[in-house]
N, C-alpha and C positions, 0 to 999 in steps of 0.2 A: 178311440178314433183320434182326442185331442192330440194323444200322443204319437200319434201315426203322421198327423199335419206335420207338427214339430221336428219328427226327425226330418221327412220328407224337406221341411224348408232347411234344414242343420246341414240335408248332403248335398241341395241343391245351388246354398248358397255357400258350402264349402267351398265345392267345388269350382264356380264363379271369380271365386280373388284366388283361390290356386293356378286354372285355365285358362282364362280372361283373356283377350284380345281385346288391346287396350288402343285401336286404334280410332272406334267411337268414346270409346266411355273413357272414363276419369275419377280415379277412386278418389272419395274425401282426404283432405290432405293435411296435416297437421303443423302448426308450425314450425318446427323441427324438421321436418322433409321436405319442405321448398327448398329448392333449389334441386333437388333430387331428381335423376330421367325420370321419364314415363316410365318405363318397364319397370321400375321396382321402390313404384308408389303402393302399390297394393303391398310390397311385404312390410316397407316403411309404417304404414296406419298398422299392419296385423303386431307388427313388433309392438310400439306405441299401445296397442290394447293390453297383448300380455306384460310388458313391462308395468304398468299402472295398476291391473290386476294384482300382480304379484308381491309391487310393494304396498299394494295399500289395502290388498283382501286380507279378512281377522275370522282366521275358523275359530266357530261357535265353539267355546268351553265346552257343551255338552257331546260334539260331537270330537271333539280330540280326545277325551273322555272315555269314550265307546269304539275307542279304533276304528272308526268308521276310514274306509274305502270307496270310492265311485267319485262322481261328477254331479257336477251345476250344470243344464243349459242353460244358454241362455241367446233367445230372439230379439235381438233390439235393431233402432235403425238413425241413419243421421238422413237428419232432413234438411229441408232446399236452405236453412239457416245457418246448416252447420251445429246445429243440439240433436246431443244425444238422447233414444226416446228409448226404458224396454218395454219388448212389448210382449214379454212372457216370459218367467221362468221352470223351469222343473229341478225337484231335488225330492231327497226322502226326507230332509230334515225345514221346517221353515223359517228355522235361524238362517240355516245357508242361503234363504231364496231371498230372505231381509240384506244379507250381508249381500249378497250378489245387487241389487237394488241400490243401496247407498254408494258400492264403489263405484256403479256407472254413473253416480247423480253428483259424483264427482268431477267427470269427462270436463274438461273447458268446449268451449264451441268450437270447431276448426271452418276452417274452409269446405265448403258441400261439396260431394259428387258433383259431376255433368254426364251429360249426353248429347254429343253432338253442340258443345261448345253450350247446352245449356242445363240449369241446376236443376237436380230431380233429387226424389226419395234414393238410400241404397238402405240393403235391410240383409243384415247377416245372423248367423247361428254358430255361437260358441259353446266348445263344453269348460267350464275350469275345474281342472284334478283335484281331488282332495285325498288323500294332503296333497297342499298346495304346494309344485313344481315349476320353476320356474321353465314355461311353454314361448317366452320370443322366442322370436325368428329376426337370428344376427341380423344388425344394421351396420356391420363394418366395411364393409367390401358390398356397397352397394351397386358399383356399377357393372358386377357381373349378372350375365342375362339369367342362368340358371339357377334358383335358390338352394339353399342347404336340404339336404334330406333329412327325415324325420332323427334316423340316431344321430346325425352329425351336431343337429340344433339342440339333441337331450344331452347329448357331450359336452357341447360348450357351458351348459349352463347345469354340468355334476356337481362342479367348485361351488355355485352359488346355494345348490339346493340340499348341500351337507350342514351347511348352517341353520338354511332352513328348517331342519329335519329336528333341530336342539328345540326341549321341554326344558319348561321352570325345574330346577334341582330341586329333588324335596328327598335324598339321600338315604338312595336304595340299599346301601352297606347297614341300616340300620336292620333290616329283614335279609341280609344276605347270608350266604354261605364264607364272609371274610370270619380269621379270627380275633378276638376283641383281644386289644394289646393286652400280657398279662402282666397286672401289678396288682402284689398283694392290697395298696389301698383302691385302687377302681375297681377291685374286684368288689371290694367290701360296700360297695354302692349300692349292689342288686342280690347283694348274697341271701340276705335276708327273704327275698321276694322267692327266691326259687326252692328254701330249702321252708315254706310253710309247710304244716301238719294236712297230708292229703295231696302235696303236690308228686309230681311222677317226672321229676328233675332225677337228672347227673350230673353229679358236679364237680367227680374227684379228676375226671382227665379233662386236661390243660391244656394249653387256652380253649374258652370255647367260643362258639360259633353266635355270632348276633342271633342267627335264626333259631337257636335252640334257646335266647336266653329272653327273646321278644315276647315269649311266651307268656312270660311271665313278671316282665318289666319293661316299660313303655319307652323306650330311647326318646324317641322323639320327642315325646311330654314333657320327659325329664329335661333334655337337653333344652327344650323350648322354655323353661323355666329360668336358665342361666343368662337368655339372649340380651346382650344391650342396645337398647335405641338408640339408633344411629342410620342417617340417612349417605353419607359420603361412602364412597367406595373403600379410602383406606380404612375407614368406622366397619366399615363390616367384614374388610379382611383382615383387621387386626384382631376383634373382639368377638365374630359368628361365625365366618365360613372359612374357607380350604380355598388357598389362594386362587389353584385352580380346577373350578369344578362344572363339570359338562354330561350331559342328560340328553340321550336318545329314549324310542322306543325301543332300541336294540343294545343299546350298552350306555354304561357310565362310569366318567374316570375321575379320579381326584389327586390335585397334587401339593404339596405342603413341603414348606423347608423344612431341615430338622434342624436342631441345635441345643447344645450344651455346654453352656459359659458358664464356667463357674471358679470362686477362687475364694480362696481359706488360710488357716492360719493352724498348721500342728504346734504345739507348744514342747514337745520331745524333741524336734526335728532341726535342725543345723540350718536348713536353706529357710528365705524369709519365707514362704508362702508355697502353697500347693495350689494345681488351679486343672481346670479341661476344656478344651479346646475343641468341639464337636459340632460336626459343619455336615451337613449332607441332605437328602431329599427323600420322601417318602411318595409314594404310587400304589393307590391302589384302585378296581373299578371293577365291572363286571361283563361277559360280556353273554348276551342271552341271562336265560334265568337261571343258568346251570352248573354260569362257570365264572370264576373270580378271581381275579389275583392281585397279589401284593408285591412290592419293595420296597426295600430302605437301605439305604448306603451310606457310611460315618466313613469320613474322614478324621481323626483325632489323635492329640497332642494333651499330654497330659503328665504332672507332679502329684502326688498323690499323699495321704500321710506317708512318716516312714514306715508303719509297720506294714502296712499295704504294700510299698515301695520295696520290702526287704520279703515278703509273700513272695509276690510277681517275680522277683528274681528267684528265688527259688524254686518257682514253677518253670522255671528256664530249658530250651529246647535243645537238640542236639545243633551245631551249627553258632555262627555269631553273633545272632538274637541275644540280645541280655535279657528278655523277657519272657512272660505269661502273663497278659493282664488277667485277671479274675473275670471269667463271664466273661468275655470278650475275645480274644486272640492272643497270638505271635506281635510284640513288639520290638520294632527296632529303636535305637538308639535316638534321641531329640537333645540333643544342644548337648549336658554335659552332664545330666542326671533325673531328666527325663524323659518321657518313652514316645513315641509316634505306634499308633495302632488301630491301623484299616480295618472295617467291620463290613459283614451287609448279610441280611436275612432279608428272604423270598420264599415267594409259594405258590403254585395253586389248587386253587381247590374246586373239584370239580363233584357237582350231586347227580348221579345217570339216573337216581330212583331215590321218593320223598327218605325208605329205609338207608341209602347208605350213602358217605360222601367218604371222596379221597383225594387225599393232600401229598403232595410232593414237592416237596423246598430244601430249602436251606435255616433254620434254626431249631428252635430249643420245644422239650415237650416236659411236662409235668402229670403226675399220678398222685391225688391226694388233698384234703380237705384243709390242711394244716399249713402253718407257717412253710415245713420243713416237709421233707419227702423223704422216705425211707426206701421206696420202692423204685421211683425216677422222678430226678430233682431238675433244676432249671441250673445250676451253680454253674456248667461248664461251659466252654463256646460251642457257639450255635454250629452246627454239622448238618450233613444231609438225611435226608430221613424221606421214608414215604408214608404214612398212615393210611388205615382204613378205621371208622366207623358209622357202624352198624349198629340203629336200632331198632325193637318192636318190640311192644306188649311191654312188659317191665323191664327189658334187658337194653344195656347199651354196652356194645361191644367193640374195642377199641385196638388194633392189630399196629404196630409199630416197628418197623426196620431201619436201624440207621448204619451211617457207615461214617466210624469216628479212625481218630490217631493214637497211634502211642509214638510220642516225640523226643524218647530220653535216644540215649547215644547208644546205649548196648541191643534196641532192637532195631537199629537204621540199617539199612544196605545200599550200599554206595551213594548214603548222602541223601537216601529218601526214607522217609519218615514211615512207617510199618501199619500198614490199613488193618483193621481189625470189624468187627460188624456186632452188633445185638440185633437180637430176635426178642420182640416182647409182645404178651396178650394182658390184658382187663379185663377181668367178666365184671359190669355192676349192674346188680339183680335188688332190685327195689321188692322184697321181701315182703313189708306191709305199707301202710302208709307212716311208719313211721322209722323199720328200719330199714339199712340201707346194707350189703355185703359183697363184698370183693375178692374177687379172687385175680393172680399177678402169677405170673410163671415171665422170668428170663432167664434166656442162654448167650453168652458172648464164647464167637469163637476169631478164631484166625485164619490166614490166606496158609496153614500148616499144607505143605504137597502141596502147594499149587490149588489149592480146595476153592480160593477165591468166596464169592457169596453163593455158600451153598444150600441148592433148590432147595434142601431138606426142611429150612424152616422159614418156607413162605406158607408152608400149609399152615393155615389160621386157626386150626379148629386142634391138632392135637397136641399133645403133651409133652411138650419140647425136652422132660428128663426121658421120656423115652426114647427120642431122638439122640439124646448123647449116649446111651448106650448103644445104638446100631451102630454110630460113628467113630464109637471106640472114646471111652471117659477123659483123656487126655486131651480130646479134638475140641472141647468146648468148655465154659465152667455154666452150669445152669444154675438159677437162684430162683425158689418160690415167695411167694411172699397173701398177703392178704389184708384188707381194711372193713370196716364199718361205720357205721352211724345210725346212731338213733336221736330221734329228733322228741325232747322234751314234753317241746309247746312250738309255739310261733316264735318264741325266744330264743330257746335255747336249745343246744343239738349239742350232743359226745359224740366225737371222732376217734376212731384210733387204727393207727397199721401194725402190722407182724411181716419183717423178712425175717426168712431162714435161708440162711449158704449152707448149713453143712449141720448135722444132729447127731449126735450118739446117746440112743434111749441106756446102753450100758453103761457109761461115762455121769448121765446125770443120776441113777440109780447110784453110782461108786462114789457120789457125794463130792470128788476129786477136782472140782471146778474145771473139764477138759478143755483143751483148745476147740476140739472139733464141735463143740457149740458156741456156733456161730449165728449167731442170729439178732436181731433189735427189736424194739416197740417206739411205740408212738401213745400217746395218750392225750386229749385234749377235748376242750369245753369252749365252744361261743356263744357270749350273751349280746343279743340284738339291742337296739334300744336299753340300754340297761338301765335300771333303776327310771326306768320310765322316761330317758331323754331319746328324742327322736334323734336318728343315725348317729346314736354312740354305739359299737362297737368296743366289747371285751371279750377277749382271746387269751387262753392261758393252755401250756403244750412244757409236755414234757420228753421227751425222746432220751431212751439209752440202745447205744447200740455193742456190743460185746468187741474183744479185741478179733483179727483177723478175719472179719465180715468182711463179702467183698473183693476181700484178694484171693489168688490161684497161686499153684508151684509150679506153674505154667506161667513164661516169662510175662508176656501179652495178656493172657484169658484175666485180668481183673476188672473190674465194675468201673473203666475212668475213662476219661478222655483228655488229652491235650493236658498229662500230669496235675488236672480235676476228679475229682470220682461225680460221677453222674449219679448218686444218691443225695447223701449228706452232704454239707458242706465241710466240714470235721473229719470226711473217712469213717474211721469207727473208734472204737475202745473211749469211747466217753459216753458223759450223761448231761442233759441239760435240760432248764428251765428255764420256760420264755413266759413273760406278760404282757401284752399287748393291749394298746387303745385304740382305735381310730374315730375322728367324726369329722364331719364335715357339715358344710352350712354355708349354702347356693353355691357361690364360690371358693368359699374357705376350704379349707380342709387342712389338719391337726394327726400325726402317725406320732405313738411312743411306743417304748418298747425295750423290755429289760430282760439281760439275759446271764443267768448263772449256771456257769458249766465246769466240768473235772473231765480233763483229758490226759492219757495215758500216749507220753511221744520218746522216738527213739532217744536213745544217748550219743548213740556213735562218736564216743572219744576215742577213737583209737584201736581203745583194748575193747570197750565193748560194743560192738557193731550189731549187736543182736535185732532183729524186730520184734518191739513187742504188739505191733496189730493196731498201732492208727493207721499208719500209710498203708493204701490199698494195693499199691504198685509194690510192695516191696513182698519178695518170696516169703507165702507164710510156715516154708520151712528150716526159716531162719532164725525159728523161735526159739527161746532161751529154755523152755522147760512144757514138759507136754499137760501136766496138770497147775493146780494152784493159780488157773488163767484168770486173773481179776481185771474190770474195769479201773482204769488209770495206773497199771502195772507201765514201766520203765520212769519217765518222771513222772511225775503229778505235777499238773499243772493247773490252778484254779484262775477261773477269767470270769469277767465280768464286761459286756457289753451295753453301756446306756445308749438309746439316741432320740432324740426329738425332734422334729420338724414340721416343720409349718410353712404354708403357702396360700396362692390363690392362681388359680385356674383363669390363665389369661383370655385364652379361645379352646375354648371344647372340642369345636372341628377338627383341631388336629391336637388337643389333650397339650400344647402348649403352656406351662406351671412356672412360675416365678416361687423361689422357695429360701430359707434360709436352715438351716439345722447345726446342732451340736451333736457328737458323741463323745461318749468317755468310756475308755477301756482301762483295764487294768488286768496284766496278763503277770500270776503267780507262778514260776515251776520253782520247786521242791532246791531243783538244782540249776545251775545254769553250761549252757557250751555255747561252741561257735555258732548253733543254728539256734540253738534257744535262752534267749536272751529276757530279762524280766523288763516289762513294758510297762508304764505309766500315760498315756496318751489322754490329750483331751484336743479334740479337731474340732474347728468352729469352720461350716460352709457356706454358703451363698452363691444363687447363681437364677441361669432361667433355661429351661432344659422342655423338651418335648417327650414326653415322658411315656417309654413304649413297654421297656422291660425290667423287669427287677434287676435289681445290684445290688449284692450281697459283701459288705465291708465287715461282719461282723464273726472273722476268723479269730 
């Protein structure tokens, strides 16, 4: 009965101040309404009431957390001395009633209503909408006799309501379908948590999503440990927060600047210093619960150590541009001896169901648990891709389709680079709580006979080798592989990969080391919290790939993009041993790396122009012999690459770091040519960097 009376009063009173004839009655008057024509006084009163509520009403935390949508009905009066008094409130939550009483208690004493010239009481009933919106009736044109319609009032309040809908930023990224920026150093922070004995995690297909890692590693808690105490806006933005961070019920996004400002010295170079000058911006966010987006744009100029510059220019594409910066892209000349190389990475991540994530964008992917990958690496330039991650039971199944470019002069048509495609799938199966098995298959094809993107390879299940036979063996280049990981205990796991490009059992039995036996393998071990030192990771890895692996006899169906390998940085015809140590303490970090290797490089002296199997872009039919093929053939080159980097995380939110490192490189070929030169380099470098990707200089 009480609610019925309130409703009746609400209808009567709302009608009274919407349609009332003011010939005898004058409504209460706020000081801001004095001088307003009598026909507009009620509108001015209403507007003041709603503005006061909008500016002072605070939705209680409990109501906000429970995402309540409704209203608070308030019955109040203005007495004969102009004081406000709440008669009755009706709401689902007691906190809402209390807040309404508080807000109305703040109203000032005003000029009371009159009837026939005499002061009188005036009662009203109004609804306060939750979530809060600006219900104010416009007072901008009080000379108009007709009031604005409800839709016009809501439209005029729409812009203000957008800001009103914003909530305290709590970084939804940590449980989103966004990728965690793939840097080996950052991934070492949660690698142990994902590899505990008994977890059902899948760690090989990278980059990993926050949503997948958050089950094992509490990003919010760990980042909270790194926060600095500061009360100023500048201090918060410098040390703890994104430059721009906004969040509501239905969306969130952040914006950060990107910096990579470095200066260094190469002891072997003729020029005075090395440098890198990268500026850009990073935007990431989410729309609803299932769609996330990411975009980073880089504008860069740089001059690197002499061996890096020489390698970049050896990758030169068709056209006037002098180099391809490894891992970044085509570079223009900057000044006389430096490079200008823009780059961008972006993707959309959509999760229509718990078991499926779809990503489409421009970037890089990686398959493996090691520092290198023999299946799919991240050493080449960013490229367009479509990726499906499907998870169920003890399985994670990753399908990736990529659009690549062959930029060599011999394959360009009318000045345009040749487009080629790679389709691969990787099946990860947790056989037991300790053992993981992965199966990999990939095929590379080009737009031969206007074939374009062959729909046959959209099938995410069927073996690509079978498709290759159906479409013609020369139409594509298929590669198969496998990976394995075994967890000895919570602190030690062993990992491996095997890649098979071509295999001849008869040649293996003949023991003649045939060129047809094109394969490679990887063995590695990780030791977490080594020697009982928290956050110390030690890693050993051995990689060995036989000559001609990843290459093909068709001019463009090699396993490469932008003159760079899509697997190992060195291509093929090599063996290497890697020792890595990583340590972090609060915001401090240190990484050390030692690489010992043997490569076999082409001679290319005008007399001997054969392919010895290192360059994946060379036609393997250009080989000098069919048997006796061994790793290191051609110009046998011993290499050593050591790197030590120490740094400090300035801002964990944007991953901004200050660092210093030293690289020692000894490149020692048995003989020298115009393109193979003995080199001994010490490269000092320091700077400030937004750390978003792996950058490899150990070639």
